[in-house]
N, C-alpha and C positions, 0 to 999 in steps of 0.2 A: 504494500500500500504506500503510495507516494504522498508526502505531505507538501508543505510549502517549499518551493525551491526544489532541491534534489534530495532532500532528506527522505529516507525510506523508513516507514514506521511499520512495526509488527505488533500483532495482538499477543496477549499473554501466553496463549497456547503455543504459538510458534517460538516465542522466547524460551518457554519451558523446554520445548523439544530441543532447541539449539544448545541450551546450557546444561540440560540434564537435571535441572532443578524442578521441583513441583511448583504449580501455580500458587499454592498456599505459601510455600517458602518465599517466593518472589514478593507476594503481598506482605508477608511478615517483615522482610527486609525493608520494604517501603515504610511500614509502620514504625520500625526501629530507626528510621532516618538514614539507613545505609544506601538507599537508592532514592533519588529525587522523585517526588510525585510525578507520575507519567502524564503525558498529554492524554486528553480524553476525546473520544468521538462523541457525536451528538447523543447517542444512546447510552453514554457513560462508560463504554468499553475503553480499557486502558490501551494506550499506544506507546510502544517503546522504540527508541532509536538504536542504531548500532553502538553508539556510545554507552547506552544503558546495558546492552548485552556485554560489552567489554568490561564494564564495572561489575556486573554479576559474575563474570568469569574470574575477575580478580578476587571478589569476595569468596567465591567457591574455592579458589586456590588457597587463600589465606586460612579458611576454616578447615578444609579437608586435608590438604597436604601439609600445612604448617601448624595446624592446631590453634590458631588464634581465636580468642573469644570475640563476640560481636562488638564489645566495647573497644577492644584492641584494634579491631578492623576499622571501627569508626575513626579512631585516632589516626590510623595510617591513611585512610581515605581523606580525612580532613587536611592532613599535612600535604598530601598529593595535590589537593585542590588549591591550597595556598601557593604551591610552587607553579601550578598550571596558570593560575591567575597572574602571577608575577610575570611569567613568560608572555602572556597575552597582552599585558598592559605596559611592558617594558618601554616601548618607544613613545608611549602616551603620557608618561609621568615624569615629573621633574626629578633631579638628582637627590634631593632630600627625601622625597617619597620613595625613590628607588632604594635608598639606604634603609629606610624604615621597613620596607617590604622584604629586602634582603635579610635583615636581621630576623624578621618573623619567619622567613623560609629556613634560615639556619636553625632557629629554635625547633621548627617543625621537623627538619631532617634529623636533628639530634634526638628528638623524641622517638622518631621511627627507629633509629639505631638502638636506642635504649630498649625498646620493645623487642627488637630482634635479638639483641644480646641476651636479654632475659630468657627468651624462648630457647636460644642456643644453650644457655646454662642449664635450663630445665631438661632439655633433650640430652645433654651430656650426662646429667645425673641419672636419668632414666637408662641411658645406654650403659653406664657403669654398673647399675644394679643388675641389668640383664647379663652383662659380661661376667659379673661375679657369680651369678646363678649358673651360667654355662660352665664356668670353671669347676664349681662344686659338682655338677652333673658328670663332667669328664673325670673328676677325681673318683667319684663313686663308681663309675664304669671301670676305671683302671683297677680299683680295689676288687670289684667283681671278677674281672679277668684274672687277677692274681690268685684269687680264691679258687676259681675254676681250674686254673692251670696247676695249682698245688694239689688239687683233689685228683687229678688224672695222672 
């Protein structure tokens, strides 16, 4: 479905199919503020842009692959929005405003890095626990092998 200009809009069913998310999940992300309220048709049907689909893919990756909470995702997406807005407005703003926005973008990027570092630390701890468990299993298996070999 074509909107104004060359923007192609999709209904929620197509977006769900493309992203592998349920329609309910997409609406939930809207309610939580992770996805901007969609454009609507006269009948109230939601219409999504390709940008919306990309944002949903990013949310999906952050939740499923990296294990971020929805609040952490909101912080990451908000920081990305700050940086995107800075790029879009760069030539339109005076140097003092550029400086102010750059400082805000730096803070946003530092926040993203802190979130990622925290997640890496958590994953490292989880990995260490599983590696420790694996070593115990291997030690028990070695003991069993030695007992079996002594019995024969």
